[in-house]
C-alpha positions in Angstrom: -126.0 104.3 -3.5 -129.3 103.4 -5.5 -130.4 100.0 -4.0 -130.8 98.7 -0.9 -129.1 95.6 -1.1 -126.2 97.5 -2.1 -126.3 99.7 0.9 -126.4 96.8 3.4 -123.4 94.9 1.9 -121.4 98.3 1.8 -122.5 98.7 5.3 -120.9 95.0 5.8 -118.0 95.6 4.2 -117.0 99.1 5.9 -117.6 97.2 9.2 -115.3 94.4 8.0 -112.5 96.7 6.8 -112.3 99.1 10.1 -111.9 96.9 13.1 -108.4 95.4 13.9 -107.5 92.3 12.0 -104.8 91.0 10.2 -106.2 90.2 6.8 -109.1 92.2 5.1 -110.3 90.3 2.3 -113.8 89.2 1.7 -114.0 85.8 3.5 -111.9 86.6 6.9 -114.4 89.9 7.0 -117.1 87.4 6.5 -116.3 84.9 9.2 -115.7 87.8 11.7 -118.9 89.7 11.2 -122.3 87.8 12.9 -124.0 89.2 9.6 -121.2 88.5 7.0 -121.2 85.8 4.6 -118.9 85.2 1.8 -120.8 85.2 -1.4 -123.2 88.6 -1.2 -120.1 90.7 -0.3 -118.0 89.2 -2.9 -120.8 90.4 -5.8 -121.1 93.2 -4.2 -117.5 94.2 -4.5 -116.4 92.2 -7.9 -119.9 92.4 -9.7 -122.3 95.2 -8.8 -122.9 97.8 -10.9 -122.6 100.3 -8.6 -120.8 103.7 -9.7 -118.0 104.4 -7.1 -117.5 108.0 -8.4 -120.8 109.7 -6.3 -119.4 107.9 -3.4 -115.7 109.1 -3.6 -117.5 112.7 -4.3 -119.5 112.5 -1.3 -116.4 111.3 1.2 -114.3 114.3 -0.3 -117.4 116.7 0.3 -117.0 115.7 3.8 -113.4 115.6 4.2 -113.1 119.0 2.3 -115.2 120.5 4.8 -113.6 118.8 8.2 -109.8 119.5 6.9 -110.1 122.7 4.4 -107.0 121.3 2.3 -104.2 123.8 1.6 -102.5 121.7 -0.8 -103.7 118.8 -3.1 -100.5 116.0 -3.1 -100.1 113.6 -6.3 -98.8 110.4 -5.9 -98.4 106.7 -6.8 -98.4 103.6 -4.6 -97.6 99.9 -5.4 -99.6 96.5 -4.4 -97.4 93.6 -4.5 -99.3 90.6 -6.5 -98.6 86.8 -6.8 -99.6 86.2 -10.2 -100.7 88.3 -13.3 -104.3 87.7 -13.7 -105.2 90.9 -11.9 -106.1 94.1 -13.5 -102.7 96.2 -14.2 -100.1 93.9 -13.1 -96.7 93.6 -14.4 -93.5 93.1 -13.1 -91.6 96.6 -12.7 -89.8 98.0 -9.4 -92.4 98.0 -6.5 -91.6 100.4 -3.8 -93.8 98.3 -1.2 -91.0 95.7 -1.6 -88.2 97.4 -2.7 -87.0 95.9 -5.6 -89.0 94.1 -9.1 -91.8 92.2 -8.6 -95.3 91.4 -9.7 -97.4 94.7 -9.0 -100.4 96.9 -9.3 -99.7 100.8 -9.3 -102.3 103.1 -8.6 -102.1 106.9 -8.4 -104.3 109.2 -6.0 -104.7 112.6 -4.9 -104.8 114.0 -1.2 -106.5 117.0 1.0 -103.5 118.0 2.7 -102.9 120.5 5.9 -100.0 120.4 8.3 -102.3 118.2 10.8 -104.1 116.2 8.7 -104.5 114.5 4.8 -106.6 112.2 3.2 -106.8 110.4 -0.4 -109.8 112.0 -2.7 -109.7 110.0 -5.5 -107.9 107.2 -7.0 -106.8 105.9 -10.8 -105.5 102.5 -11.4 -102.2 102.5 -13.9 -102.5 100.3 -16.8 -99.1 99.4 -17.9 -98.0 98.3 -21.8 -98.0 94.5 -20.6 -102.0 95.0 -19.7 -103.2 97.2 -22.7 -100.9 95.2 -25.3 -103.3 92.2 -24.7 -107.0 93.4 -25.4 -108.3 89.8 -24.3 -106.7 90.2 -20.7 -108.0 93.7 -20.5 -111.9 92.6 -21.5 -111.2 89.7 -18.8 -110.8 92.5 -16.7 -113.6 94.5 -17.1 -111.5 97.2 -18.5 -113.8 99.7 -20.7 -112.4 100.3 -24.3 -111.8 104.1 -23.5 -109.5 103.3 -21.0 -107.5 100.4 -22.7 -105.6 103.4 -24.5 -102.1 103.1 -22.1 -101.9 106.9 -20.6 -98.6 107.3 -18.5 -99.0 108.1 -14.7 -98.6 111.7 -14.9 -101.3 112.0 -17.4 -103.9 110.1 -15.0 -102.5 112.7 -11.9 -103.2 115.8 -14.1 -106.8 114.8 -14.7 -107.3 114.7 -11.1 -107.8 118.2 -10.0 -109.8 118.5 -13.0 -112.0 116.0 -11.4 -112.1 117.5 -7.9 -112.6 120.7 -9.5 -115.8 118.9 -11.1 -116.9 118.7 -7.8 -116.7 122.1 -6.7 -113.4 121.3 -4.8 -110.2 123.6 -4.4 -107.0 123.4 -2.9 -104.5 126.8 -3.4 -101.4 124.1 -4.6 -100.7 121.2 -6.3 -97.8 119.2 -4.9 -95.8 115.9 -6.0 -92.6 114.2 -5.8 -90.0 114.4 -8.6 -91.6 111.4 -10.0 -93.9 114.3 -11.4 -92.1 117.2 -11.3 -89.2 116.2 -13.5 -92.0 115.9 -16.4 -92.2 118.9 -18.7 -95.5 118.0 -19.5 -96.6 117.3 -16.0 -95.5 121.3 -15.1 -96.8 122.6 -18.0 -100.1 120.9 -18.0 -101.0 121.9 -14.6 -100.3 125.5 -15.7 -102.4 125.0 -18.9 -105.1 124.6 -16.4 -104.6 127.2 -14.7 -102.6 125.5 -11.4 -100.3 126.4 -8.7 -97.4 123.9 -8.1 -94.8 123.5 -5.9 -92.8 119.8 -7.4 -90.0 118.4 -6.3 -86.7 117.8 -8.7 -84.3 114.7 -8.3 -81.4 117.2 -8.5 -80.3 116.1 -12.0 -81.9 118.4 -14.1 -80.4 121.3 -16.6 -80.3 124.6 -15.0 -78.7 128.3 -16.4 -78.4 131.7 -14.5 -81.2 134.1 -15.0 -79.1 136.1 -17.2 -78.0 133.2 -19.9 -79.1 134.4 -23.6 -81.4 132.0 -25.5 -79.0 131.3 -28.6 -79.7 128.8 -31.9 -77.0 127.4 -33.7 -76.8 127.9 -37.3 -78.6 125.1 -39.0 -76.1 122.9 -41.0 -78.5 121.3 -43.2 -78.6 117.8 -42.3 -81.0 116.2 -39.4 -83.4 118.9 -38.2 -82.7 122.2 -37.0 -81.3 122.4 -33.2 -83.5 123.3 -30.8 -82.7 127.2 -29.0 -80.4 126.4 -26.0 -79.0 128.6 -23.1 -75.3 128.4 -24.0 -73.7 130.2 -20.9 -74.5 130.3 -17.3 -75.4 126.5 -17.4 -74.4 124.5 -13.6 -76.0 122.0 -11.2 -79.1 122.7 -9.4 -77.0 123.9 -6.3 -75.7 126.6 -7.5 -78.5 127.8 -9.8 -81.7 130.2 -9.3 -83.9 129.6 -12.2 -84.4 125.6 -13.1 -85.7 123.6 -16.2 -85.6 120.4 -17.4 -87.2 117.7 -20.2 -87.9 117.8 -24.0 -90.9 116.6 -24.4 -93.6 119.6 -26.1 -89.8 121.5 -25.5 -89.7 125.0 -27.4 -86.4 125.3 -26.5 -86.9 127.4 -23.8 -88.8 127.0 -20.7 -90.1 130.0 -18.3 -87.6 131.0 -15.6 -88.6 129.7 -12.4 -87.4 130.2 -8.6 -85.4 127.3 -7.3 -86.1 126.2 -3.9 -83.3 124.3 -2.2 -83.1 122.6 1.3 -79.4 122.8 2.3 -78.8 121.9 6.2 -75.9 123.0 7.9 -73.0 120.8 7.7 -73.8 119.6 4.4 -71.8 120.0 1.1 -74.7 120.5 -1.1 -78.4 120.9 -1.0 -80.3 117.5 0.0 -83.5 118.4 -1.8 -84.8 121.1 -4.9 -88.2 122.0 -5.7 -89.7 123.9 -8.6 -92.7 126.5 -7.7 -94.7 128.5 -10.4 -95.8 130.8 -7.9 -95.4 134.9 -7.6 -92.0 135.5 -6.1 -93.8 137.7 -3.5 -94.9 134.2 -1.9 -93.0 134.1 1.0 -90.3 131.4 1.4 -91.8 130.0 4.7 -95.2 129.2 3.0 -93.5 127.1 0.0 -91.5 125.0 2.8 -94.7 124.1 4.2 -96.5 123.0 1.4 -93.2 120.8 -0.3 -93.5 119.3 3.5 -97.3 118.4 3.6 -96.6 116.0 0.8 -95.1 113.7 3.2 -98.4 113.6 5.5 -99.6 111.5 2.5 -97.1 108.4 3.8 -99.2 108.1 6.9 -102.0 107.8 4.8 -100.7 104.7 3.0 -99.6 103.3 6.4 -103.3 103.5 7.7 -104.8 102.5 4.1 -102.5 99.3 3.4 -101.5 97.9 6.8 -104.7 99.4 9.1 -107.6 99.0 6.4 -106.2 96.6 4.1 -106.2 98.5 0.1 -103.3 96.2 -0.8 -105.9 93.0 0.5 -108.3 92.9 -2.1 -108.3 89.4 -4.2 -110.4 90.3 -7.1 -109.1 90.6 -10.8 -111.5 93.2 -12.1 -111.2 96.7 -12.7 -114.1 97.5 -11.6 -113.8 95.1 -8.1 -110.5 97.4 -7.5 -111.9 100.5 -7.7 -115.0 99.2 -5.6 -112.5 98.1 -3.1 -110.4 101.4 -3.2 -113.1 103.4 -2.3 -114.8 101.5 0.4 -111.5 101.7 2.2 -111.4 105.5 1.7 -114.8 105.4 3.3 -113.3 103.6 6.0 -110.3 105.8 6.4 -113.0 108.6 6.2 -114.8 107.7 9.0 -112.1 107.2 11.1 -110.6 111.1 10.3 -113.8 112.3 11.0 -113.9 110.6 14.4 -110.1 111.5 15.4 -111.0 115.1 14.4 -114.5 115.8 16.3 -115.4 112.1 18.5 -118.5 113.5 19.7 -119.6 114.9 16.3 -119.6 111.6 14.8 -120.3 109.0 17.5 -122.7 106.8 16.0 -126.4 106.3 17.6 
């Protein structure tokens, strides 16, 4: 951060986030700190023009040095809100509550290994309810270039590129079925040269590997039919290759391995994943990578319940990104302490 007062109040804010306490919004944090006040941290988070990206980059560099990620995990998380004035709030299914409610949704990317995971970058999703009201976006400080509605998968697709621009890398991208079922997301990763192992929901159309493409004769009405594979269609439980989706689909998707989890005693598989990795990659490695996706649930739990990620009470886009960045820094501090308590003990 370029200014001394920004660094001062940034440190104050972090010291308010780390200790155990019920509420991590500005006023209760200021009341707990001997050098805290309400006005300065409020201005620092909501109005101060400091750029959060260089801060996130430094956090990501430190964490990647300590963790050496095997995968990057794309996911999203919801934050319940009482009203609709805050940036990005809309009524939708809220995973945090298990029902439809007013909430914000953020897309995140995490570095993960078998033993650790931490968030590296965030994007706040702007639903149609926000982008269809330009005045509402301007009041929330949303820049014009960010007003164009972008699906969560498009936000997620841009994140590996951001991390690569920070000279960070991970061999594989993993994500749940919310991203894996999207053909544009899968093809977008491939166009960017990314390897992936993505979850499916089990409802995708699949064909046996020996099925031959076939285009029905054109009847003269409407657009020509897409190329289809009429033979060998079956459920994912029995398939050896999988495909699905029609956005940007030319009728034939490339053959892919299907990874299925089929526990003993079950009548059908309980999970499906689609990798684009060579068939020579050991199945044990594929399984390890897809299971690493669950580590980030620990991240979300600590970020929300321990560090107050969902306690932000401001309404602006800038304020939300500042708060998310500082919460990420607080969690990074705790992660480094756990990995090597002596090396990161303050003096």
